[in-house]
Rosetta silent file (secondary structure, phi, psi, omega in degrees, C-alpha in Angstrom):
SEQUENCE: MHPIPFDDTRSTNEAWKRILEPQLRQAASFEIHCWTEETKEIAAALHFGQRKETDWPWGTVIAGAVTPAFIDFLLSLPKPTDTEVYNKMTPFFSLFLDTGFSSEHYGTELHLPD
SCORE:     score description
SCORE:     0.000 S_00000001
   1 L     0.000  142.771  174.886  -28.875   98.407   34.523 S_00000001
   2 E  -135.261  144.658 -176.775  -28.571  101.398   32.252 S_00000001
   3 E   -68.458  153.627  175.373  -26.238  101.913   29.319 S_00000001
   4 E  -105.064  126.895  172.448  -23.356  104.376   29.427 S_00000001
   5 L   -55.812  121.124 -173.360  -23.164  106.536   26.384 S_00000001
   6 L  -149.533  125.170 -178.326  -19.905  105.425   24.793 S_00000001
   7 L   -86.457  102.044 -175.998  -18.441  106.097   21.404 S_00000001
   8 L   -83.695   16.182  175.982  -17.029  102.695   20.309 S_00000001
   9 L   -97.732    5.326 -177.460  -15.422  104.155   17.152 S_00000001
  10 L   -63.222  156.880 -177.444  -12.415  105.484   19.091 S_00000001
  11 L   -92.483   -9.806  170.620   -8.969  104.592   18.012 S_00000001
  12 L  -129.682  169.374  176.408   -7.788  103.870   21.478 S_00000001
  13 L  -104.321   20.671 -178.342   -9.197  102.221   24.614 S_00000001
  14 H   -66.868  -41.172  179.372   -8.308  104.964   26.992 S_00000001
  15 H   -65.405  -39.239  176.010  -11.892  106.196   27.410 S_00000001
  16 H   -56.408  -48.571 -178.352  -12.963  102.567   28.120 S_00000001
  17 H   -62.422  -37.757  179.877  -10.269  102.409   30.812 S_00000001
  18 H   -66.929  -35.586  179.091  -11.343  105.672   32.378 S_00000001
  19 H   -72.834  -42.222 -177.033  -14.915  104.365   32.707 S_00000001
  20 H   -67.446  -36.667 -168.878  -13.712  100.982   33.974 S_00000001
  21 H   -61.282  -49.483 -177.624  -11.233  102.000   36.598 S_00000001
  22 H   -65.262  -30.179  177.769  -13.577  103.465   39.253 S_00000001
  23 H   -68.125  -39.202  176.764  -15.870  100.484   38.826 S_00000001
  24 H   -61.928  -42.566 -176.128  -12.988   98.007   39.341 S_00000001
  25 H   -71.173  -11.504  174.531  -11.924   99.831   42.515 S_00000001
  26 H   -97.940  -11.252 -175.048  -15.364   99.370   43.966 S_00000001
  27 L   -92.184  157.635 -179.829  -15.767   95.722   43.013 S_00000001
  28 L  -113.105  -23.784 -179.216  -14.822   92.574   44.978 S_00000001
  29 E  -147.416  163.868 -176.529  -15.268   89.913   42.233 S_00000001
  30 E  -140.238  161.260  162.630  -15.518   89.553   38.540 S_00000001
  31 E  -127.619  143.174  172.283  -16.552   87.244   35.711 S_00000001
  32 E  -125.102  130.999  176.863  -15.042   87.248   32.297 S_00000001
  33 E  -108.521  130.479  176.852  -16.788   85.462   29.464 S_00000001
  34 E  -129.125  146.770  171.948  -14.867   84.197   26.429 S_00000001
  35 E   -69.738  153.662 -172.003  -15.783   82.200   23.396 S_00000001
  36 L   -59.041  -35.670 -178.343  -14.251   78.698   23.365 S_00000001
  37 L   -73.306  -10.393 -177.901  -11.895   79.542   20.446 S_00000001
  38 L   -84.694   61.178 -173.140  -10.414   82.591   22.357 S_00000001
  39 H   -63.967  -33.205 -178.711   -7.707   80.386   23.954 S_00000001
  40 H   -71.358  -38.501 -179.396   -5.206   83.218   24.549 S_00000001
  41 H   -68.985  -46.171 -174.998   -7.896   85.341   26.256 S_00000001
  42 H   -63.172  -42.496  179.583   -9.047   82.445   28.377 S_00000001
  43 H   -63.196  -36.604 -178.243   -5.406   81.649   29.440 S_00000001
  44 H   -65.730  -48.007 -178.147   -4.862   85.348   30.317 S_00000001
  45 H   -64.192  -35.661  178.460   -8.018   85.452   32.443 S_00000001
  46 L   -62.919  -15.042  175.835   -7.118   82.186   34.198 S_00000001
  47 L   -72.441  -18.903 -176.200   -4.144   83.993   35.804 S_00000001
  48 L  -117.484   -7.185 -178.940   -6.649   85.907   37.918 S_00000001
  49 L  -157.227 -170.066  178.473   -9.571   83.434   38.373 S_00000001
  50 E  -127.215  156.289  179.016  -10.875   80.009   37.799 S_00000001
  51 E   -63.819  138.589 -178.329  -13.250   78.374   35.381 S_00000001
  52 E  -110.458  132.479  176.259  -16.789   78.566   36.501 S_00000001
  53 L   -64.542  124.013  176.849  -19.325   75.782   35.812 S_00000001
  54 L  -140.621  174.584  177.140  -21.972   77.111   33.458 S_00000001
  55 L  -105.618   18.275 -178.938  -24.478   75.797   30.902 S_00000001
  56 L   -86.448  104.699 -171.640  -22.992   77.974   28.167 S_00000001
  57 L   -70.939  -18.506 -174.351  -21.954   75.451   25.477 S_00000001
  58 L  -106.711    9.887 -177.461  -19.919   77.931   23.338 S_00000001
  59 E  -159.323 -171.582 -177.737  -17.716   79.465   25.851 S_00000001
  60 E  -132.475  141.662  177.049  -15.835   79.622   29.126 S_00000001
  61 E  -114.332  128.884  175.050  -16.573   81.784   32.178 S_00000001
  62 E  -115.451  131.499 -179.956  -13.728   82.663   34.462 S_00000001
  63 E  -125.023  146.667  179.808  -14.512   84.064   37.945 S_00000001
  64 E  -174.297 -177.315 -175.561  -12.290   85.565   40.594 S_00000001
  65 E   -85.847  144.666  174.984  -11.476   88.217   42.984 S_00000001
  66 L   -86.219  110.938  179.650  -10.733   91.819   41.862 S_00000001
  67 L  -110.325  164.901  172.817   -7.215   92.290   43.167 S_00000001
  68 H   -56.905  -35.652  178.115   -4.729   95.086   42.605 S_00000001
  69 H   -68.767  -36.102  179.402   -2.863   92.822   40.132 S_00000001
  70 H   -65.775  -44.075 -179.721   -6.141   92.172   38.201 S_00000001
  71 H   -59.058  -46.236 -178.986   -6.906   95.932   38.122 S_00000001
  72 H   -64.955  -37.610  179.498   -3.385   96.709   36.828 S_00000001
  73 H   -60.583  -51.627 -175.950   -3.753   93.935   34.204 S_00000001
  74 H   -64.355  -39.299 -177.976   -7.008   95.260   32.812 S_00000001
  75 H   -77.021   -8.243  176.449   -5.872   98.880   32.848 S_00000001
  76 L  -105.272    4.232 -178.303   -2.638   98.058   31.022 S_00000001
  77 L   -69.878  132.445  172.901   -4.335   96.090   28.161 S_00000001
  78 L   -73.357  160.385  176.951   -3.601   97.546   24.736 S_00000001
  79 L   -73.970  127.027  178.198   -6.573   98.088   22.386 S_00000001
  80 L   -56.903  148.995 -177.655   -6.975   94.864   20.315 S_00000001
  81 L   -97.465  -11.684 -178.066   -6.049   95.153   16.658 S_00000001
  82 L   -89.404   85.856 -172.046   -8.557   92.541   15.394 S_00000001
  83 L  -119.487   30.293 -176.326  -11.407   95.053   14.949 S_00000001
  84 L   -69.054  -42.174 -175.446  -13.091   93.803   11.797 S_00000001
  85 L   -90.205  -47.540  178.904  -16.403   92.792   13.511 S_00000001
  86 L  -128.969  140.227  173.311  -16.293   95.020   16.587 S_00000001
  87 L   -75.110   74.648 -169.788  -14.018   98.055   17.325 S_00000001
  88 L   -55.211  140.723  171.866  -12.804   96.138   20.362 S_00000001
  89 L  -108.011  -17.521  177.001  -11.702   98.043   23.502 S_00000001
  90 L  -145.895  156.755  178.713  -10.691   94.808   25.295 S_00000001
  91 L   -78.619   -4.892 -177.828   -9.939   91.266   24.209 S_00000001
  92 L   -95.130  131.683 -177.525  -12.634   89.848   26.500 S_00000001
  93 L   -59.392  -46.959  177.344  -16.109   89.318   25.074 S_00000001
  94 E  -143.358  143.109  173.329  -17.738   90.232   28.386 S_00000001
  95 E  -129.012  127.498 -178.077  -16.631   91.429   31.775 S_00000001
  96 E  -124.973  135.663  173.539  -19.079   91.596   34.673 S_00000001
  97 E  -109.123  150.571 -179.726  -18.349   93.025   38.161 S_00000001
  98 L   -66.407   -7.649  175.059  -20.307   92.264   41.318 S_00000001
  99 L   -77.011  -14.496 -171.668  -21.249   95.933   41.517 S_00000001
 100 L   105.591   -7.615  179.142  -23.484   95.445   38.562 S_00000001
 101 L   -75.808  142.368  171.933  -21.156   97.057   35.972 S_00000001
 102 E  -141.128  148.070  179.379  -20.683   95.239   32.699 S_00000001
 103 E  -123.464  106.334 -173.151  -18.511   95.671   29.678 S_00000001
 104 E  -120.738  166.417 -179.179  -19.939   93.604   26.899 S_00000001
 105 L    53.795   52.594 -178.291  -19.332   92.905   23.150 S_00000001
 106 L    57.221   32.590  179.328  -15.539   93.574   23.688 S_00000001
 107 L    89.519    5.767 -178.644  -16.050   96.791   25.498 S_00000001
 108 L   -93.131   -3.194  177.314  -18.415   98.330   22.987 S_00000001
 109 E  -135.559  113.564  178.942  -21.493   98.200   25.288 S_00000001
 110 E  -111.465  140.764 -179.278  -21.079   99.463   28.885 S_00000001
 111 E  -136.438  137.126  177.027  -23.718   99.329   31.569 S_00000001
 112 E  -100.230  151.715  174.348  -23.778  100.821   35.034 S_00000001
 113 L   -69.493  156.292  178.300  -25.950   99.344   37.874 S_00000001
 114 L   -67.718    0.000    0.000  -29.242  101.148   38.643 S_00000001
């Protein structure tokens, strides 16, 4: 994997969406990682996947198929407003696609497969 140069100081998440969209359209499956206390985010992700058994004691992993509805959902997400720790592009701590693409630390670190 190699990092994508990305300016995470942006005031919108439109650049994040432009990077994400072609990756989503090539993917068949996803994983979303959320911290345990992110109950709204977990509930939103569970509309598109199921909890996956993991040994991560502080969070939940949701896995599912990349469907047109899931793509529309992610590309319609507003930029989160709770940006004190991270200038979040997405409400999800991590998003992994089966293509090798990842969006981590709330979309502030992006990686493409080698």
